[in-house]
N, C-alpha and C positions, 0 to 999 in steps of 0.2 A: 504494500500500500504506500502511496505517495501522498503527502499532505503539504499544501503550500500555506505557509504562515505569512500573510501579507503584512501583518504588524511588524514582523521581524525580517521580512524580505528574504526568506530562505525556504528551501525544500527540506522536508523531513522524510527519511526513508530512501529507498533505492529508486532512482529514475530509470525508466525504460524508454528507449527510443528505437525507431525503425528507420534505417537509411536505405532508400531506393537509389540504385546506381545504373547509369548507362556506361558500358565498357567499350573498349575497342572491339571491333568485329572478331568473334571467335575466342575472346579472352575471358569468358565468363568463368570457366573452370579454374583458371589460374588465379583469378581475383578471389573466388570462394576459398580456394586453398590458402591463399595469403591471409585472408580474413580469419580463417580458422586458427591461425597462430597469433592473432593480435589480441593483446590484453584488453578486456572490456567488451569484446564481441562474443556474445553467447551462442549465436547461431547464424548461419549464412546459407542462402540457397540461390541457385540459378533459377531464372524465371523465363516463362514465355510471355510475350506481350510488349508493352511500351518500355518497361524497364527490364534490365538484364539480370540484376542481382539485388537481393534484399538481405540486410544484416540486422540482427537484433542486438542492441547495445544495452548494457546495464551499467549505471554509474552512480556515485554517491552525490554528485552535484551537477548543476548546469555547466559549470566550468569544465568538469571532467568530460561531459558529453561533447562540449565544444572542442576540447582538446583532441578527443578521439576522432571526431569528424574532420576538423580543419587540419590537424597536423599529422594524422595517420591515414585515414581513408582517402581524403582528397589528394594526398600526395602520392598515392599509388600510380605508377606510370600507365596502367591500363584502364584507369577510371577516368571517364570523360566528364561526367556530371553527377550530382547528387541532389536528392530531396530528403530532408530529415523531418520525421514525424515524431513528436514527443507525446507520450501518453499521459493521461491524468485520470484520477478517480479509481474506483474498484474495477477489477476484471472478473470474469467468470470462466469456469472450465466445465465442459459437459463430459 
């Protein structure tokens, strides 16, 4: 669970984000493999559709999410573009 405390301007708990990526043609598998070794990335999958890869990230703070996306994922040579989605509230599992 993640809780945002506006009064203190901070998040409490583990943040979860999903990063959608477009890769260079035919490089989906190598990007997924690299992401699998990256700290903070919990899961990564190749996709069919508009985006080529999705990664699930868990971090303790927004700064950590920003660091993973900006200084690690976006710096990969075969990643052309990213879209980051940050979750909020409770989730459910069936």
